[in-house]
PLY file of the C-alpha trace (Angstrom):
ply
format ascii 1.0
element vertex 215
property float x
property float y
property float z
element edge 214
property int vertex1
property int vertex2
end_header
189.67 140.19 354.16
192.50 138.33 354.91
193.55 139.78 357.85
189.72 139.15 359.41
189.95 135.57 358.21
193.35 135.24 359.77
192.02 136.46 363.27
188.53 133.88 362.85
191.01 130.84 362.35
192.93 131.78 365.56
190.40 132.43 367.69
188.81 128.79 366.47
192.02 127.16 366.92
192.55 128.34 370.69
188.78 127.50 371.33
189.75 123.71 370.26
193.13 123.63 372.51
190.91 124.98 375.41
188.14 122.51 374.56
191.36 119.63 374.76
192.43 120.34 377.91
192.03 118.39 380.87
189.23 119.54 383.79
188.50 117.71 387.04
185.25 116.18 386.15
187.57 113.94 383.88
190.18 112.31 386.64
187.00 111.47 388.98
184.12 109.94 386.64
184.96 107.60 383.74
181.65 107.94 382.27
181.94 111.88 382.12
185.62 111.69 381.11
184.63 109.58 378.14
181.59 111.95 377.20
183.99 114.92 377.52
186.84 113.37 375.65
183.96 112.79 372.63
182.99 116.37 373.01
186.61 117.54 372.72
187.04 115.32 369.37
184.13 116.72 367.51
184.71 120.09 368.63
188.02 120.03 366.99
186.87 118.30 364.14
183.87 120.95 363.89
187.20 123.61 363.94
189.08 121.97 361.28
185.82 122.16 359.10
184.99 125.64 359.78
189.01 126.22 358.73
188.60 124.07 355.51
185.28 126.20 354.31
186.55 129.33 355.26
189.39 128.77 353.07
187.63 127.33 350.33
185.06 130.16 350.20
188.46 132.23 350.00
189.54 130.71 346.91
186.42 130.94 345.35
185.95 134.74 346.04
189.66 134.98 344.75
188.37 133.22 341.28
185.41 135.78 340.88
186.99 138.69 341.64
190.10 138.05 339.56
189.69 140.37 336.38
188.98 138.43 333.14
192.17 138.99 330.88
191.32 141.94 328.19
190.81 140.71 324.72
193.19 142.05 322.27
192.33 145.06 320.17
191.38 143.70 316.36
192.82 146.60 313.79
191.14 146.48 310.51
193.67 147.76 308.25
191.57 147.37 305.11
187.61 147.53 304.75
186.58 145.56 301.34
182.60 146.43 300.09
181.91 145.35 296.15
185.91 144.89 295.64
186.30 148.65 296.59
189.02 149.12 299.42
188.56 152.05 301.37
191.84 153.37 302.36
193.57 157.20 303.26
196.15 157.21 300.72
197.10 155.46 297.32
200.56 156.13 295.32
200.39 156.32 291.58
203.20 154.49 289.39
205.72 157.11 288.99
206.11 158.61 285.62
209.74 157.97 284.06
211.89 160.97 282.22
215.11 159.80 280.35
215.01 156.25 282.76
212.92 153.09 282.39
209.57 152.65 283.36
210.86 149.64 285.53
212.95 152.21 287.65
210.22 154.38 287.85
207.68 151.81 289.19
210.47 150.54 291.78
210.92 154.02 293.10
207.18 154.24 293.68
207.45 150.97 295.39
210.02 152.30 297.59
208.11 155.48 298.45
204.77 153.47 299.27
206.85 151.58 301.50
208.25 153.87 303.30
204.88 155.47 304.07
203.43 152.10 305.32
206.35 152.16 307.66
205.55 155.53 308.90
201.99 154.04 310.58
200.83 157.81 309.55
198.21 156.70 307.23
196.65 153.91 305.77
198.28 153.06 302.50
196.37 150.89 299.77
197.79 148.00 298.57
199.79 147.73 294.93
198.30 144.76 294.10
194.84 145.68 295.37
195.07 149.42 293.42
195.97 147.21 290.29
192.99 145.47 290.42
190.64 148.13 290.77
192.16 150.16 287.90
191.83 147.07 285.98
188.53 146.51 286.43
187.98 150.28 285.93
190.07 150.03 282.87
191.88 153.21 283.76
195.68 153.72 282.96
197.50 155.28 284.97
200.76 155.69 283.12
201.92 159.23 282.59
199.41 160.54 285.87
201.30 163.43 287.27
198.77 166.27 286.69
196.38 167.37 289.29
193.33 166.54 287.33
194.81 162.52 286.52
195.32 162.00 290.61
191.71 163.55 291.11
190.20 160.65 288.67
192.63 158.38 290.04
191.52 158.96 293.61
187.73 158.86 292.95
188.31 155.11 291.29
190.22 154.19 294.33
188.21 156.05 296.86
190.75 157.66 298.78
191.30 160.96 300.33
194.66 161.79 299.08
197.31 160.53 296.08
200.61 160.77 295.80
201.97 161.14 292.41
205.15 161.61 291.40
208.11 161.26 288.67
211.81 159.85 288.31
213.95 161.66 285.71
217.77 160.93 285.14
219.93 163.54 283.78
223.71 162.09 282.82
224.12 159.90 286.02
221.98 161.76 288.28
218.35 160.87 289.58
216.14 163.26 290.35
212.34 162.07 292.31
209.68 164.62 292.83
206.40 163.65 294.58
203.24 165.95 295.17
200.78 165.10 297.62
196.92 165.84 296.35
193.79 166.09 297.89
191.35 164.39 296.11
188.30 166.35 296.76
189.98 169.33 295.65
192.37 168.78 293.22
195.34 170.83 295.32
198.51 170.12 295.80
198.85 170.27 299.43
202.93 169.27 299.83
205.59 169.37 297.09
209.11 167.59 297.88
211.93 166.34 296.00
215.31 165.05 295.84
218.46 163.76 293.73
220.18 160.54 293.59
224.00 160.38 292.60
223.37 156.71 291.65
220.75 154.08 291.30
221.80 152.86 295.01
221.10 155.80 296.38
217.43 155.90 295.42
215.81 153.66 298.33
217.35 156.14 300.92
216.75 159.68 299.04
212.95 158.05 298.64
212.87 157.70 302.35
214.00 161.15 303.16
211.27 162.50 300.96
208.62 160.04 302.65
209.40 161.86 305.88
209.53 165.41 304.69
205.63 164.56 303.08
204.25 163.38 306.12
205.59 165.85 308.25
203.04 168.43 310.01
0 1
1 2
2 3
3 4
4 5
5 6
6 7
7 8
8 9
9 10
10 11
11 12
12 13
13 14
14 15
15 16
16 17
17 18
18 19
19 20
20 21
21 22
22 23
23 24
24 25
25 26
26 27
27 28
28 29
29 30
30 31
31 32
32 33
33 34
34 35
35 36
36 37
37 38
38 39
39 40
40 41
41 42
42 43
43 44
44 45
45 46
46 47
47 48
48 49
49 50
50 51
51 52
52 53
53 54
54 55
55 56
56 57
57 58
58 59
59 60
60 61
61 62
62 63
63 64
64 65
65 66
66 67
67 68
68 69
69 70
70 71
71 72
72 73
73 74
74 75
75 76
76 77
77 78
78 79
79 80
80 81
81 82
82 83
83 84
84 85
85 86
86 87
87 88
88 89
89 90
90 91
91 92
92 93
93 94
94 95
95 96
96 97
97 98
98 99
99 100
100 101
101 102
102 103
103 104
104 105
105 106
106 107
107 108
108 109
109 110
110 111
111 112
112 113
113 114
114 115
115 116
116 117
117 118
118 119
119 120
120 121
121 122
122 123
123 124
124 125
125 126
126 127
127 128
128 129
129 130
130 131
131 132
132 133
133 134
134 135
135 136
136 137
137 138
138 139
139 140
140 141
141 142
142 143
143 144
144 145
145 146
146 147
147 148
148 149
149 150
150 151
151 152
152 153
153 154
154 155
155 156
156 157
157 158
158 159
159 160
160 161
161 162
162 163
163 164
164 165
165 166
166 167
167 168
168 169
169 170
170 171
171 172
172 173
173 174
174 175
175 176
176 177
177 178
178 179
179 180
180 181
181 182
182 183
183 184
184 185
185 186
186 187
187 188
188 189
189 190
190 191
191 192
192 193
193 194
194 195
195 196
196 197
197 198
198 199
199 200
200 201
201 202
202 203
203 204
204 205
205 206
206 207
207 208
208 209
209 210
210 211
211 212
212 213
213 214
């Protein structure tokens, strides 16, 4: 298309130059020379207008044919309906054994964060989960068995539940986590790990999360 326009412009410019060349009639008859000069001027003006029109049309075509930017995809992480959050996975508070409930809850938070960062599942937010359970008057403390996990998962309207425990023996911490199918109540996967100190719990929890999300 651009090459074709260039050819047309070149032909028009050459035509304008040809019309501008003096002719034998111009030298003999002053009146004819005057008329001929006017024709030449208007011919060149016409050529200029045609060229301007061609480029104006080309610019309009470029703007018309230019693809519009694609809209950015919208990601919906949560769908709320009647205060029920529809997600795939939820993590219950871990049960504390010979350690504080706060330490067990923090360990569950470490595990939940590791799942979220893996981008492999849609994890229900802790604050939303607590709100739903409070409205249902359900106590999740001590929920490590499959039956309890099924009840908890149905209230939260999730497909899978992670339940676990944090135990302490001497200076060693033991972490055990199960993945349970809410529909069947079956334990799909189970992983555990141990940390020699409280400072190692976060890293061990991350390693367990990576093992559980592996196919």
